[in-house]
C-alpha positions in Angstrom: -8.8 11.8 -2.8 -10.7 8.8 -1.4 -12.7 7.5 -3.8 -10.6 6.2 -7.1 -12.4 4.6 -10.3 -15.7 5.0 -12.4 -16.9 1.1 -13.1 -15.1 0.2 -10.5 -15.1 2.3 -7.2 -12.7 2.3 -4.1 -13.3 4.5 -1.5 -11.0 4.9 2.0 -11.8 5.3 4.9 -10.0 6.1 8.5 -7.1 7.4 9.9 -3.5 6.4 11.2 -4.2 6.4 15.0 -8.5 5.9 14.6 -9.9 2.4 15.1 -9.2 1.3 12.2 -8.7 1.8 7.9 -11.1 0.4 5.6 -12.2 0.8 2.0 -15.7 0.2 0.3 -15.6 -1.4 -3.4 -18.0 -1.1 -6.0 -19.0 -2.2 -9.2 -17.1 -6.0 -8.8 -19.5 -8.5 -10.3 -21.2 -11.1 -8.7 -19.8 -14.6 -8.2 -16.2 -13.6 -7.9 -14.1 -16.0 -6.0 -13.0 -13.9 -2.7 -9.4 -15.9 -2.0 -8.7 -14.9 1.6 -5.9 -16.5 1.7 -4.3 -14.1 -1.5 -5.4 -11.2 0.4 -3.5 -11.8 3.5 -0.4 -12.5 1.6 -1.1 -9.1 -0.6 -1.3 -7.4 3.3 2.0 -9.3 4.6 4.0 -7.9 2.0 3.0 -4.2 3.1 3.2 -4.8 6.8 6.2 -2.9 8.6 8.4 -3.8 11.2 9.6 -6.8 8.7 13.0 -5.5 8.2 15.1 -2.3 8.6 13.6 0.0 5.5 10.2 0.3 6.7 8.0 1.5 9.3 8.7 -0.2 12.1 5.2 -0.2 13.3 4.1 -3.5 13.5 0.2 -4.7 12.7 -1.4 -7.7 12.1 -3.5 -6.1 9.2 -6.1 -8.7 9.5 -8.9 -8.0 7.0 -12.3 -8.2 8.3 -15.1 -9.0 5.5 -18.4 -7.2 6.7 -20.3 -7.3 3.1 -20.5 -8.5 -0.1 -19.2 -11.7 0.0 -21.3 -14.9 0.8 -20.1 -18.4 1.0 -16.6 -17.0 -1.0 -18.0 -15.3 -3.8 -19.0 -12.3 -4.4 -22.6 -11.2 -4.3 -22.6 -7.9 -6.6 -22.9 -6.0 -3.5 -20.5 -3.5 -2.6 -17.6 -5.5 -0.7 -16.6 -3.2 2.8 -13.7 -4.8 4.5 -12.2 -3.1 8.0 -8.2 -3.8 9.0 -8.7 -2.5 12.7 -5.4 0.0 13.9 -3.5 -2.1 17.2 -0.5 -0.6 17.4 -1.3 3.0 17.1 0.6 4.8 20.1 -0.8 7.8 20.2 1.5 9.6 23.2 4.6 8.7 21.1 3.8 11.4 18.8 3.1 14.0 21.9 7.0 15.4 21.6 6.4 16.7 18.0 3.1 17.8 17.5 4.4 20.9 16.5 7.2 19.8 14.4 6.4 18.7 11.1 8.3 15.0 10.1 10.9 15.3 6.8 9.0 15.2 3.4 6.0 14.0 5.3 2.8 15.0 3.3 0.9 15.5 6.9 2.7 19.4 6.0 0.9 19.9 2.7 -1.8 18.6 4.3 -2.3 21.2 7.0 -1.6 23.9 4.9 -4.3 22.7 2.2 -7.1 21.9 5.1 -6.3 24.4 8.0 -6.2 20.9 10.5 -3.3 18.7 12.0 -3.6 15.1 13.5 -0.3 15.1 14.3 -0.7 11.0 15.5 1.4 9.3 12.8 -0.2 12.1 10.4 -4.4 11.4 10.5 -5.3 10.7 7.2 -2.1 11.4 5.8 -0.4 8.9 6.9 0.9 5.5 5.0 -1.1 4.1 7.5 -3.8 4.8 4.8 -2.2 2.6 2.0 -3.6 -0.8 4.1 -7.1 -0.1 3.1 -5.5 0.5 -1.0 -3.8 -2.9 -0.7 -6.9 -4.7 0.3 -9.1 -3.5 -2.0 -6.1 -3.7 -4.8 -5.8 -7.6 -3.6 -9.9 -7.9 -5.3 -8.7 -5.8 -7.9 -5.6 -8.7 -9.1 -8.5 -11.8 -8.8 -11.2 -9.7 -10.4 -7.8 -9.3 -13.4 -6.7 -12.5 -12.9 -10.3 -14.1 -14.4 -9.0 -11.9 -17.5 -5.6 -13.2 -17.7 -4.0 -9.8 -16.3 -1.6 -10.0 -14.0 0.0 -6.6 -12.2 3.7 -6.8 -10.9 6.1 -4.2 -10.0 9.5 -2.9 -7.8 11.8 -0.1 -7.0 14.3 1.2 -9.5 14.8 3.5 -7.7 15.7 5.0 -4.1 17.4 8.5 -3.1 18.4 9.2 -6.9 20.1 5.6 -7.1 18.2 4.3 -10.0 18.4 2.0 -12.4 18.6 2.8 -16.0 16.9 -0.7 -17.4 12.9 -0.5 -16.9 12.4 -3.5 -19.6 11.5 -6.0 -16.2 9.9 -9.5 -17.1 7.2 -10.7 -14.6 9.6 -13.2 -13.5 11.9 -10.3 -12.2 8.4 -8.4 -10.5 7.9 -11.3 -8.7 11.1 -12.5 -7.9 11.4 -8.8 -6.2 8.9 -9.7 -3.9 11.3 -11.6 -2.0 14.0 -8.5 -1.9 13.7 -6.2 1.6 13.1 -3.3 -0.2 11.2 -5.0 -3.2 14.2 -3.8 -5.3 14.1 -5.0 -9.4 17.4 -4.0 -9.9 19.7 -6.8 -8.0 22.8 -5.1 -8.8 21.7 -1.9 -6.7 19.9 -2.9 -4.0 22.4 -3.1 -1.7 23.5 0.9 -2.4 20.0 1.6 -1.8 19.8 0.1 1.2 22.9 1.7 2.7 21.2 5.0 1.5 17.9 4.3 3.2 19.4 3.5 6.6 22.1 6.5 6.1 19.1 9.0 6.0 17.7 7.1 9.2 20.3 7.5 11.2 20.5 11.4 10.0 17.0 11.1 11.2 15.9 11.8 7.6 14.2 10.1 4.8 14.9 9.4 1.4 12.3 9.2 -1.9 12.0 6.3 -3.8 10.3 5.0 -7.6 8.1 2.2 -7.8 7.3 0.4 -11.7 4.5 -0.9 -12.0 2.9 -3.0 -14.8 0.4 -5.2 -16.3 1.1 -8.1 -18.4 -1.6 -10.2 -20.6 -3.9 -7.0 -21.5 -5.7 -7.3 -24.5 -5.3 -5.2 -27.4 -7.5 -2.3 -27.4 -8.8 -2.1 -23.6 -9.4 1.0 -22.2 
């Protein structure tokens, strides 16, 4: 799926090793203050290459606002964002162009569409999430106007999962300081170990994220 939402619609575009990744956001009202510093921070949290526990691809993830913003505020027109791909080393994938990586989405993508872009997974790459984070930053700015804050983090990795899911906003904010965004600090060390063990075995592990919205008014939706 490339387009999400009804009244607020977000369409993403681009591939892992194309010129870039981007999105078009339609439905943002005019007059919303667009905090570019906040957007950069959201992108920084997503960036790879910062720890041993995430992708080692290092992209600056600089957002270029193409339309829909004038003098720091939304105009009511669609907001188009573009994020260039600068670290796309396609030749690195030549040796595995006929091999599917463990648990990677390009396996199901190939069997569904009959075509495979082996250069980082093409459209099925995690690189596509850069556009979702960028559009999510705009959505967060809109929600903030209504006192709604969205927080979250990781509660499980490789089957090592917290039994407690009643986390506060403060705990969600503290999770941003964790290298793996762990919400349960008592499990963080073992979860990190599970990632490294899988990595050393040329494998991967799954994770479970908890996302919570705070300050949502009664009856919304």
